[in-house]
C-alpha positions as CSV (number, residue, x, y, z in Angstrom):
1,M,199.5,111.7,92.0
2,H,197.5,112.0,95.2
3,V,195.0,109.4,96.4
4,E,192.5,112.3,96.8
5,T,192.6,112.8,93.0
6,L,191.8,109.2,92.3
7,K,188.9,109.4,94.8
8,T,187.5,112.5,93.1
9,F,187.7,110.8,89.7
10,R,185.9,107.7,91.0
11,D,183.2,109.9,92.7
12,L,182.7,111.8,89.5
13,V,182.1,108.7,87.5
14,D,179.9,107.1,90.2
15,T,177.7,110.2,90.6
16,G,177.8,111.4,87.0
17,S,178.0,114.9,88.3
18,F,180.8,117.4,88.9
19,T,178.6,119.1,91.5
20,K,178.1,115.9,93.5
21,A,181.8,114.9,93.2
22,A,182.8,118.3,94.5
23,A,180.4,118.0,97.5
24,L,181.6,114.5,98.4
25,N,185.2,115.7,98.4
26,Y,184.7,119.1,100.0
27,V,186.2,121.0,97.0
28,S,184.8,123.3,94.3
29,Q,183.6,122.2,90.9
30,S,186.6,123.9,89.3
31,A,188.9,121.9,91.6
32,V,187.2,118.7,90.2
33,S,187.8,119.9,86.7
34,Q,191.5,120.7,87.5
35,Q,192.1,117.3,89.0
36,L,190.6,115.6,85.9
37,K,192.9,117.7,83.7
38,A,195.8,116.7,85.9
39,L,195.1,113.0,85.4
40,E,194.7,113.4,81.7
41,A,198.0,115.3,81.5
42,R,199.8,112.7,83.6
43,Y,198.7,109.8,81.4
44,N,198.6,111.8,78.2
45,C,195.1,110.6,77.3
46,Q,191.5,111.8,77.4
47,L,189.5,110.2,80.1
48,L,186.0,111.7,79.5
49,E,184.3,112.3,76.2
50,R,183.8,116.0,75.5
51,G,180.8,117.7,73.9
52,T,178.3,115.0,74.8
53,R,174.9,115.8,76.4
54,R,174.7,112.4,78.1
55,G,176.6,113.6,81.2
56,V,179.8,111.9,82.3
57,V,180.8,109.4,79.6
58,L,184.1,107.6,79.9
59,T,186.6,107.0,77.1
60,D,188.2,103.5,76.9
61,A,191.2,104.9,78.8
62,G,188.8,106.4,81.4
63,K,187.1,103.0,81.8
64,L,190.4,101.3,82.5
65,L,191.5,104.0,85.0
66,Y,188.1,103.9,86.7
67,A,188.1,100.1,87.1
68,E,191.7,100.0,88.5
69,C,191.5,103.0,90.8
70,K,188.2,101.8,92.3
71,D,189.9,98.6,93.3
72,V,193.0,100.5,94.6
73,L,190.8,102.8,96.7
74,E,188.7,100.0,98.2
75,R,191.9,98.1,99.1
76,L,193.3,101.3,100.7
77,R,190.1,101.9,102.6
78,T,190.0,98.3,103.9
79,L,193.7,98.6,105.0
80,E,193.0,101.9,106.9
81,L,190.0,100.3,108.6
82,R,192.0,97.3,109.7
83,L,194.8,99.5,111.0
84,R,192.3,101.4,113.1
85,E,190.6,98.3,114.5
86,R,192.4,98.7,117.8
87,S,190.7,102.0,118.5
88,T,187.5,101.6,120.6
89,A,186.2,105.1,119.8
90,I,183.2,105.1,117.6
91,V,183.4,108.2,115.5
92,G,182.9,109.4,111.9
93,T,180.0,109.3,109.5
94,V,177.5,106.6,108.6
95,R,175.8,106.9,105.2
96,V,172.4,105.1,105.1
97,A,169.7,105.1,102.5
98,T,166.2,103.8,103.0
99,V,162.7,103.9,101.4
100,Y,160.2,106.5,102.7
101,S,157.9,104.0,104.5
102,V,160.7,102.7,106.6
103,G,162.8,105.8,107.0
104,L,159.9,108.0,108.2
105,H,158.4,105.5,110.6
106,A,160.4,102.4,111.7
107,L,164.0,103.7,111.5
108,P,164.1,107.1,113.4
109,P,163.8,105.7,117.0
110,Y,166.9,103.5,116.5
111,V,168.9,106.3,114.8
112,T,168.0,108.6,117.7
113,R,169.1,106.0,120.3
114,F,172.3,105.3,118.4
115,M,173.3,109.0,118.2
116,R,172.6,109.6,121.9
117,A,174.9,106.7,122.7
118,H,177.5,107.8,120.2
119,P,177.4,111.7,119.9
120,R,180.6,111.8,117.9
121,V,179.0,109.9,115.0
122,K,177.0,111.7,112.3
123,V,174.3,109.5,110.7
124,H,173.4,110.7,107.2
125,V,170.1,109.2,106.1
126,E,168.8,109.6,102.5
127,Y,165.5,108.5,101.1
128,R,165.6,106.6,97.8
129,R,163.6,104.0,95.9
130,T,164.7,100.4,96.6
131,D,166.7,100.0,93.4
132,K,168.6,103.2,94.1
133,V,169.4,102.1,97.6
134,C,170.9,98.8,96.3
135,E,172.8,100.8,93.6
136,G,174.3,103.0,96.2
137,C,175.4,100.0,98.3
138,L,177.0,98.4,95.2
139,N,178.9,101.6,94.2
140,D,180.0,102.2,97.8
141,T,178.4,105.7,98.1
142,L,176.5,104.1,101.0
143,D,177.5,102.1,104.0
144,F,174.3,100.2,104.0
145,G,170.6,100.4,103.1
146,V,167.3,99.6,104.8
147,V,164.6,98.4,102.3
148,A,161.3,96.5,102.3
149,L,161.3,93.1,100.8
150,P,165.0,92.9,99.9
151,V,165.8,90.7,96.9
152,R,168.8,88.5,97.6
153,R,171.7,89.0,95.1
154,S,175.1,87.4,94.9
155,N,176.8,90.8,95.4
156,L,174.7,91.9,98.3
157,V,174.4,90.8,101.9
158,V,170.9,90.8,103.3
159,L,170.2,90.9,107.1
160,P,166.5,90.5,108.0
161,W,165.4,93.2,110.4
162,Q,161.6,93.4,110.9
163,E,158.4,91.8,109.8
164,E,155.8,94.5,109.4
165,R,152.1,93.5,109.5
166,L,150.0,94.6,106.6
167,V,146.5,95.9,107.3
168,L,143.5,97.4,105.4
169,V,143.6,101.2,105.7
170,C,140.5,103.2,104.9
171,P,138.7,106.5,105.8
172,P,137.0,106.4,109.2
173,A,133.6,106.7,107.5
174,H,134.1,103.8,105.1
175,R,131.7,100.9,105.3
176,L,134.5,98.5,106.3
177,A,136.1,100.7,109.0
178,R,134.0,99.5,111.9
179,R,134.5,95.8,111.2
180,R,136.7,93.8,113.6
181,K,138.1,91.8,110.6
182,V,137.5,92.0,106.8
183,S,137.8,89.3,104.2
184,L,139.9,90.1,101.1
185,A,136.9,89.2,99.0
186,Q,135.1,92.2,100.4
187,L,137.7,94.5,98.7
188,R,136.6,93.4,95.3
189,G,135.8,96.4,93.1
190,E,136.8,98.9,95.8
191,P,138.6,102.1,94.8
192,F,142.2,101.3,95.7
193,I,145.2,103.6,96.3
194,A,148.4,101.7,95.4
195,F,152.1,102.0,95.2
196,E,153.6,102.3,91.7
197,R,154.0,98.9,90.0
198,D,157.8,98.6,90.3
199,I,157.8,99.1,94.1
200,P,158.3,95.8,96.0
201,T,155.4,96.4,98.5
202,R,153.0,96.9,95.5
203,K,154.1,93.5,94.1
204,T,153.5,91.8,97.4
205,V,150.0,93.3,97.7
206,D,149.2,92.3,94.1
207,R,150.3,88.7,94.9
208,I,148.1,88.6,98.0
209,L,145.0,89.8,96.1
210,A,145.7,87.7,93.0
211,A,146.0,84.5,95.2
212,R,142.4,85.1,96.3
213,H,141.2,86.2,92.9
214,V,140.3,89.6,94.1
215,A,140.3,92.5,91.6
216,V,140.3,96.0,93.1
217,D,139.8,99.2,91.2
218,T,143.2,100.9,91.2
219,V,142.3,104.6,91.0
220,M,145.7,106.1,92.0
221,E,149.3,105.0,92.1
222,F,152.0,106.8,94.0
223,D,155.7,106.3,94.7
224,N,155.7,107.1,98.5
225,I,153.6,106.2,101.5
226,E,152.8,109.7,102.6
227,T,150.9,110.6,99.4
228,I,149.0,107.3,99.6
229,K,147.9,108.2,103.2
230,R,146.8,111.7,102.3
231,A,144.7,110.2,99.4
232,I,143.0,107.8,101.9
233,E,142.3,110.6,104.3
234,V,140.4,112.6,101.8
235,G,138.3,109.6,100.8
236,S,139.8,108.7,97.5
237,G,140.0,105.0,98.2
238,I,141.4,102.3,100.5
239,S,144.8,100.6,100.6
240,I,146.8,97.8,102.2
241,L,149.8,99.2,104.1
242,P,152.2,98.4,106.9
243,E,150.5,99.1,110.2
244,T,153.6,100.9,111.5
245,T,153.3,103.6,108.9
246,V,149.8,104.7,109.9
247,R,150.0,104.8,113.7
248,N,150.0,108.6,113.9
249,E,147.0,108.8,111.6
250,I,145.2,106.2,113.6
251,R,145.8,108.2,116.8
252,S,144.5,111.3,115.1
253,R,141.5,109.4,113.7
254,L,142.4,110.4,110.2
255,V,142.2,106.8,109.0
256,A,141.0,103.4,110.3
257,T,142.7,100.0,110.1
258,V,141.2,96.5,109.9
259,D,142.8,93.1,110.2
260,F,142.2,90.4,107.6
261,A,140.0,87.4,108.3
262,E,142.4,85.2,106.3
263,G,145.2,85.8,108.8
264,T,148.3,87.9,109.1
265,F,150.1,89.2,106.0
266,T,153.6,90.8,106.4
267,R,156.4,92.4,104.5
268,T,160.0,91.8,105.5
269,V,162.3,94.8,106.1
270,G,166.0,94.1,105.8
271,L,169.5,95.7,105.9
272,V,171.6,95.4,102.8
273,H,175.3,96.2,102.0
274,R,177.8,95.2,99.4
275,R,179.2,91.7,99.9
276,G,182.9,92.0,100.9
277,R,182.6,95.6,102.1
278,V,184.3,96.2,105.5
279,L,182.1,98.6,107.5
280,N,183.7,101.2,109.7
281,A,183.2,100.9,113.4
282,A,180.3,103.4,113.5
283,A,178.4,101.6,110.8
284,T,179.1,98.2,112.3
285,E,177.7,99.4,115.7
286,L,174.6,100.8,114.1
287,V,174.0,97.6,112.2
288,R,174.5,95.7,115.5
289,L,172.0,97.8,117.3
290,L,169.4,97.4,114.5
291,V,169.8,93.6,114.2
292,S,169.9,93.1,118.0
293,A,166.7,95.1,118.4
294,S,165.0,92.7,116.0
295,Q,165.8,89.6,118.1
296,P,162.9,88.2,120.2
C-alpha cells in the first residue's frame, strides 16, 4: 500500500468531497474511487457507507483507518520536515486562510513582500469565516490562519499580530461626518449596518455599545466587510469598522470616519495554527515576517 493512497483517503474524509480530494492530490476523481476500492479490497471491509445522501460517511472500519492513517501521515510529514531542516532553501507552498476584512486589506502587503523575497514559494490564500479558518488549521488542510479576535483553544496556538482601531464609518453627507469626535450615545437609534451575529467583530461591537447602553437600529446584516461598505456608501446606514478596511474609500471620499470621544476601541488580529504542528520552512518564514512586522 502506498502512502499516497492513505493521504488520498484522509483528504477525502477531511474535505467530504471526491472532487476536492482529487484536486489536493493532483489525480482524477476516478483515481480517488479506485484508491478507495483498493483499500477496501486490501482490508476486506467497507470503509464508506454507500447510498447515503449525506456525502462521505465512514463505517466503523473507516473511522478506525482514518484515525490511524491520519496519525501515521502526520508523523511521516514531521519526519520529512526534520530531515530537510539542514536545507536553507525556502521553497514550496504555504496554505493560509483568512477572513475578508483582513485578507483584502491588512495581509496583502506582507504576502507581496514575502513572495518578492522568496520567489520559489507559492502562497495560497483562501477567504473563509473564522470558524472555518480554525477548522482548516485543526484538520491540517491549512498551514496557518489569520483571523480577527482569535479565541484561545487548547488545540490551537495563537500569535497576536495587529491591533486594528475601530472607527465610526458613515456616508460623507451624514450629520456626524464632519465632527472631530463622536460619542457613542450619539449613535442611539441610528440605522446601523452590522456583521452577522456569529462573526467575532460583530460581538465586539455589540459589547462596546451594550456597555454604554446604546441601542442602534440594525437595518442590515452581512457576512463580509465589502458589502457593509457598499451599503454605507449608498446611504443605508452607519457602522463601526476597522479603520484599515476603509482607507481606499476615505481617499475616494466615498465614506467618512470619525473617532470616538470615549477613547480608542480596537480588535486584535492574530495568527493561528494547530498546536504541535511543525510548519515547513516557507510557512515558518512567513509567520516570522508577519510577527516581526508587528513588533514596535
